[in-house]
C-alpha positions as CSV (number, residue, x, y, z in Angstrom):
1,M,129.6,235.9,141.8
2,S,126.0,235.0,142.7
3,D,124.8,234.7,146.3
4,T,125.1,231.0,147.2
5,T,125.2,228.8,150.3
6,T,126.3,225.3,151.1
7,M,124.0,222.3,151.8
8,T,124.9,218.7,152.5
9,V,122.9,215.9,151.1
10,R,123.1,212.1,151.5
11,L,123.2,210.0,148.3
12,S,123.3,206.3,147.8
13,K,126.7,205.0,146.6
14,E,125.1,204.1,143.4
15,L,123.6,207.6,142.8
16,K,126.9,209.2,143.8
17,G,128.7,207.0,141.2
18,K,126.2,208.0,138.5
19,L,126.6,211.6,139.4
20,E,130.4,211.4,139.2
21,R,130.3,209.7,135.8
22,L,127.8,212.3,134.5
23,A,130.0,215.1,135.8
24,K,133.0,213.6,134.1
25,S,131.3,213.0,130.8
26,T,129.7,216.5,130.7
27,K,132.8,218.3,132.0
28,R,130.7,219.8,134.8
29,S,131.2,219.7,138.5
30,K,129.1,217.4,140.7
31,S,128.0,220.5,142.6
32,Y,126.8,222.2,139.4
33,L,124.8,219.2,138.3
34,A,123.3,218.7,141.7
35,A,122.4,222.4,142.0
36,E,120.7,222.3,138.6
37,A,118.8,219.1,139.4
38,I,117.6,220.6,142.7
39,A,116.6,223.9,141.0
40,D,114.6,222.0,138.4
41,Y,112.9,219.8,141.0
42,V,112.0,222.8,143.2
43,E,110.6,224.8,140.2
44,L,108.4,221.9,139.1
45,N,107.1,221.0,142.5
46,A,106.5,224.7,143.5
47,W,104.3,225.1,140.4
48,Q,102.3,222.0,141.2
49,V,101.9,222.9,144.9
50,E,100.7,226.4,143.9
51,Q,98.1,224.9,141.4
52,I,96.9,222.5,144.1
53,R,96.5,225.4,146.6
54,K,94.5,227.4,144.0
55,A,92.3,224.4,143.3
56,V,91.6,223.8,147.0
57,E,90.8,227.5,147.4
58,K,88.4,227.3,144.5
59,A,86.8,224.2,146.0
60,D,86.5,225.8,149.4
61,A,84.7,228.7,147.7
62,G,82.0,226.3,146.3
63,G,83.3,225.6,142.8
64,P,82.6,225.6,140.0
65,F,82.7,221.8,139.7
66,V,82.1,219.2,137.1
67,T,80.6,215.8,138.0
68,D,82.8,212.7,137.7
69,E,80.4,211.2,135.2
70,D,80.4,214.3,133.0
71,A,84.2,214.6,133.2
72,G,84.6,210.9,132.3
73,R,82.2,211.1,129.3
74,Y,84.0,214.3,128.1
75,L,87.5,212.7,128.4
76,E,86.4,209.5,126.7
77,A,85.0,211.4,123.8
78,L,88.2,213.3,123.5
79,A,90.1,210.0,123.5
80,R,87.9,208.8,120.6
81,G,89.0,211.9,118.6
82,E,85.6,213.6,119.0
83,K,85.2,217.3,119.7
84,P,82.6,217.3,122.5
85,E,81.3,220.4,124.3
86,P,83.0,220.9,127.6
87,P,80.8,219.6,130.5
88,K,78.6,222.1,132.3
89,T,79.8,223.3,135.7
90,F,77.8,223.8,138.9
91,R,78.4,225.6,142.2
92,V,77.7,224.3,145.6
93,R,75.4,226.6,147.6
């Protein structure tokens, strides 16, 4: 058996009903479904928070950066199906 702990969460009555129906239709326990949902949420958000932390660290170190205008032109060209050169970056000194 894995190392687990218990946690209490508050759900709206509507969400609890949906969870109960999903558990019944999938033949899984509410606890299993809730734990899976929380694990997925934590994994997704931990990844995003780590990427934001790295970006802030990079920005605090002075870059490299791309101007808003260059980024906009590049993305618009991609949206038109073109294959533009990536914009040039610069560092803040």
